[in-house]
N, C-alpha and C positions, 0 to 999 in steps of 0.2 A: 504494500500500500504506500503510495507516495504522499508526502506531506503537503498540506495546503500551502499555497503561495499567497503572500500578502505583498501588494505593490505599494510603494511609498514614493511620494514626490512633494516638493515644496518650492517656494520661491526663496529669494535671498533672506527675507525676514523670518522664514520658518525653518531654515536648514538646521539650526542647532537643535531645535525641538524634535525635528524629524530624525536626526541622528540619534538622539537620546531614546526616542520611542523605538527606533530600529533595533537597538540593543535589547529592549524588552520583548519585542516580537520574536527575535531569534532565541532568547532565553525561554520563551514559551513553546519552542519547538517548531516554529513555522519556517518555511523557506522565505527569503526576502528578495524582492526585485526592487532595487533602489534606482529611480529614474532621475535623481538629483533634485535640485541643484546642491552643490557641495561647498559653497562659500558665500561670502558677503557681497560679491559683485552683483550689481543690479541685473535682474532678469525679469521677464514678463510672466506673471502667474498664469495667464490663459494657456501658455505653451505647456506648462506642467500639468495643469488640470486636464487638458486634452490628451496629453501623453498617457496619463494614468487611465483615463476613460477608455482609450483605445486598447491598452494592455488588458483591461477586463473584458472588453468586447471581443478581443482576439483569443481569449481563453488563456492568456499568459498568467493570470492570477484570478482568484475568485473574489477577493476583498481588497479594498484599498484604504490608505490613510493619506490625507492631504493636509498640508500646513502652509498658511501664509500669515501675514501680519494680523489680520482680523479674522480670517477664515471665510469672509464673505465673497470676495472676488473669485477665489479658487473654487469655491463650491458652485458659484454661478457657472463658471467655465465647464466644470465637470458635468453638471446637470443638463447641459445643452445636448448631451449625447444619449442616444437611445439605450435603455437598459441600465442607466446609471441612476442611483438614488443616493446622492451625497447629502449627508446630514451634518450641519454645523452644530456641534454640541459644546455646551459650557459646563456641564456637570454630569454626574453618573445617571441621574434620572432621565435626562434627554438622550444619553447614549443607549440606555435600556429601552426607552420607548421608541427610539428610531429603529431599533431592530425588531422589537415585539410587534409594533403596529404598522411600520412602514417598510419592513424588510430592507432597510438601508444596506447597501453594499460598500459604501465609502464613508468612513469617519473623517470629518473635517474639524480641524482645530485652529484657533487663532493664537499664534505665538505671543502676540502682544496683549492678549486679553485673557489668557488661561495659564495659570501657573503649572509648573512641571508635575507636581503631585496630583493635581486635579486632572491634568492631561493623561497621566498614567492610569489613574482610576477610570477615566472614560475609556481608554484603550482596553483595559481588562474587561470592563462591563460590556463593551461593544462586541468583543471577540467571544465572550462567553454567554451571550444572550441569543436565543433562538427566535425566529419569526413565529408569532402565535397563530398565524393562519386564520381560519374561521372567518368571522365577519370582516376581518382586515384584508383577506385575500382579494375580494372583488374590488376593493378600493385601490389596492396596489396594481391590479390589472388595468385599471383605468389610467394609470400613470403612463402606460405605454412601454 
């Protein structure tokens, strides 16, 4: 049985948080596909949101983690792509509900708005919560 692959990407504002979360993802036993960026040089968040979305669409990974300064721009970029349900989460409750109710397949975090411990808690909750299905299934299907 192959391990589940998690794809990560960020812009320059989020690369430090992404790298920290990458260590946690690997420690949990997942394979990691890191699409960058890997430094403070200014880059455009839509490029990284799109790259992550395409990696999931192509089957290179099942789940993703995106980070930019606020989390807003990169989540908008990812959600433009069919089959991507990127959820910007600021706490464990939102991470849990994004999985249970919305079957989110991408966790989005804001490096400038979310502390490292909260981000790690969101990551653990997101990865360990199953989609509830049931009444939520028809709603998710309407998302396309």
